[in-house]
C-alpha positions in Angstrom: 33.9 98.0 69.6 33.7 101.7 68.9 36.8 103.2 67.3 35.8 106.8 68.1 33.9 108.4 70.9 30.2 107.6 70.6 28.3 109.7 73.2 24.9 108.3 72.3 26.1 104.7 72.8 27.7 105.7 76.1 24.5 107.3 77.3 22.6 104.2 76.4 25.1 102.0 78.3 24.7 104.4 81.3 21.0 104.2 81.3 20.9 100.4 80.9 23.4 99.5 83.5 22.5 102.1 86.1 18.9 100.9 85.9 19.8 97.3 86.2 22.2 97.7 89.1 19.7 99.8 91.0 17.2 97.0 90.7 19.7 94.4 91.9 21.7 95.9 94.8 21.2 99.6 94.9 24.0 102.1 94.0 26.8 102.1 96.5 28.5 98.7 96.3 31.9 100.2 97.2 33.4 98.3 94.3 32.9 100.7 91.4 30.6 98.1 89.9 28.6 100.6 87.8 31.6 102.1 86.1 32.9 98.6 85.3 29.5 97.5 83.9 28.9 100.7 81.9 32.3 100.5 80.2 31.8 96.8 79.4 28.5 97.5 77.7 29.9 100.6 75.9 32.9 98.8 74.4 30.9 95.6 73.7 27.2 96.3 73.5 26.4 92.7 72.7 26.3 90.7 76.0 27.1 87.5 74.0 30.8 88.7 74.2 30.7 89.3 78.0 32.1 87.1 80.7 33.8 84.5 78.5 35.6 81.6 80.1 39.2 81.2 78.8 41.1 78.4 80.5 40.6 78.8 84.2 39.9 82.5 83.9 36.9 84.7 82.8 37.5 87.6 80.5 35.2 90.7 80.8 34.9 90.8 77.0 36.2 88.5 74.3 35.5 89.4 70.6 37.0 87.1 68.0 39.7 86.0 70.3 40.7 89.5 71.4 40.3 90.1 75.2 39.2 93.3 76.9 39.5 93.7 80.6 37.9 96.7 82.5 40.2 97.4 85.4 39.6 100.4 87.7 42.7 99.9 89.9 45.1 97.2 91.3 46.7 96.1 88.0 48.9 93.9 90.1 45.9 91.7 90.8 45.9 90.9 87.0 49.4 89.5 86.8 48.5 85.8 86.7 45.5 86.4 84.3 47.6 88.5 82.0 50.4 86.0 82.0 48.0 83.3 80.8 45.9 85.5 78.4 49.0 87.0 76.6 50.3 83.6 75.6 47.7 83.4 72.8 45.5 86.5 72.8 45.6 90.2 72.2 44.6 91.9 75.5 43.4 95.4 76.0 43.0 96.9 79.5 40.3 99.5 79.7 41.2 102.0 82.4 38.6 104.6 83.5 39.6 108.0 84.7 37.1 110.5 86.2 37.7 113.5 84.0 35.0 115.7 85.5 33.4 114.7 88.8 30.4 116.0 90.7 30.3 115.0 94.3 27.3 114.7 96.7 27.6 113.9 100.4 25.4 111.4 102.2 24.8 111.9 105.9 24.7 108.3 107.2 22.7 109.3 110.3 19.9 111.4 108.7 20.0 109.9 105.1 20.2 113.5 103.8 22.0 113.9 100.5 23.6 117.2 99.7 23.3 118.9 96.3 26.1 117.8 93.9 29.1 120.1 93.4 31.7 120.0 90.8 35.1 118.9 92.0 38.0 121.3 91.2 40.2 118.4 90.2 40.3 117.2 86.6 41.3 113.7 85.8 44.1 113.1 83.2 45.6 110.0 81.5 48.6 110.4 83.8 46.6 108.7 86.5 47.4 105.3 84.9 51.1 105.6 85.5 51.3 103.9 89.0 49.1 101.1 87.6 51.4 100.6 84.6 54.3 100.3 86.9 52.6 97.4 88.7 52.6 95.3 85.5 55.9 96.7 84.1 57.0 93.1 83.4 54.3 92.9 80.6 54.7 96.3 79.1 57.1 95.2 76.3 54.7 92.5 75.1 53.2 93.7 71.8 50.0 91.9 72.5 49.2 94.2 75.4 47.2 97.4 74.7 45.4 100.0 76.7 42.4 102.3 76.5 42.4 105.2 79.0 38.7 106.2 79.1 38.1 109.7 80.4 34.6 109.8 81.7 32.4 112.2 83.7 31.1 110.8 86.9 28.6 111.7 89.6 29.9 110.4 92.9 28.3 110.0 96.3 30.6 110.0 99.4 29.6 109.1 103.0 30.1 111.7 105.7 32.0 109.2 107.8 35.5 110.7 107.8 37.7 111.6 110.7 37.9 115.4 110.2 35.5 117.9 111.8 33.4 118.1 108.6 33.6 114.3 108.3 35.0 114.5 104.7 38.6 113.7 105.1 39.0 109.9 105.2 35.4 109.4 104.0 34.2 106.3 102.2 33.5 106.6 98.5 30.3 105.0 97.2 29.9 103.7 93.6 30.5 106.4 91.0 27.8 106.8 88.3 29.1 107.6 84.8 27.2 110.3 83.0 29.2 111.0 79.9 32.4 110.2 78.1 34.9 113.0 77.4 37.7 111.4 75.5 40.0 108.4 75.4 43.6 107.7 74.8 44.5 104.4 73.1 47.9 102.7 73.3 48.1 100.0 70.7 51.8 100.0 69.8 55.1 100.8 71.6 55.3 104.2 69.9 51.8 105.1 71.3 53.3 105.3 74.8 54.9 108.5 73.7 51.5 110.1 73.8 52.2 110.3 77.6 55.0 112.7 76.9 54.2 116.4 76.4 55.2 118.0 73.1 56.9 120.8 75.0 59.7 118.7 76.3 63.2 119.6 75.1 65.1 117.0 73.0 67.2 116.1 76.1 65.2 116.1 79.3 65.2 115.1 83.0 62.4 113.9 85.2 62.1 117.5 86.5 61.5 118.7 83.0 58.8 116.1 82.5 57.2 116.9 85.9 56.9 120.6 85.0 55.7 120.0 81.4 53.1 117.4 82.3 52.2 119.1 85.6 52.6 115.9 87.6 54.6 115.2 90.8 58.2 114.4 90.1 57.8 111.0 91.7 55.1 110.2 89.1 57.3 111.6 86.3 60.1 109.2 87.4 57.7 106.3 87.4 56.6 107.2 83.9 60.2 107.3 82.7 60.8 103.9 84.3 57.9 102.5 82.4 58.9 104.1 79.1 62.3 102.6 79.4 60.6 99.2 79.3 58.9 100.1 76.0 62.2 101.0 74.3 60.8 104.4 73.2 63.3 106.5 75.3 66.8 106.0 76.6 69.1 107.5 79.1 71.9 109.5 77.5 73.8 110.9 80.5 73.6 112.3 83.9 73.9 115.7 85.7 74.3 115.5 89.4 71.7 113.0 90.6 69.5 113.4 87.6 69.5 111.4 84.4 69.0 112.8 80.9 66.6 111.1 78.6 65.8 111.4 74.9 63.2 109.8 72.6 64.6 107.1 70.4 
């Protein structure tokens, strides 16, 4: 399990899994299978640790009793599995975020693939916030940890949307990881504070957090809701309809 970013190891995982999946089913499973497989092999290169049966469930990775689950979305679907695993095991959820993305468009009628272009959007660790909320009932469990893996991805989308250029509402095909940019690890309750910008005042509101983190206020409110579960912040008053918070 790499403790620091290892781009060579990540490149090897990309080459191995992209090649294998192309041979099996082709790229474009609509299930982000490649990202899942690459991260599994990156964080545990030895396949002997993969797909380990524990009780009635199967863990993506299990090394010396510690479980690692690669989950690209829908954390709520993990609730029963987490409830069982956390009884006796340390569990780390590996959550991929597309930091830099290059997009190509596939014309489903002609089979023509456009040259890839860099997306103007940059992925950030804040994308995990809605997913954390879905498993808020487990957040205070000290056995639960996270790795937010910021990766660079080449993505192909189908020109099958409803807009005139057929891009809005289009289907996303399986993204192909090409590099790892960084990662954010949350191992202890205090590590959740890594999600708070250093520029926040000592006493702050959700609006302050929204501006400092450059995220929508609704997402800032969700983050504060999650952080209250960790016991790392507390409410200390109210102004109008807004609460004041401070770090404990």
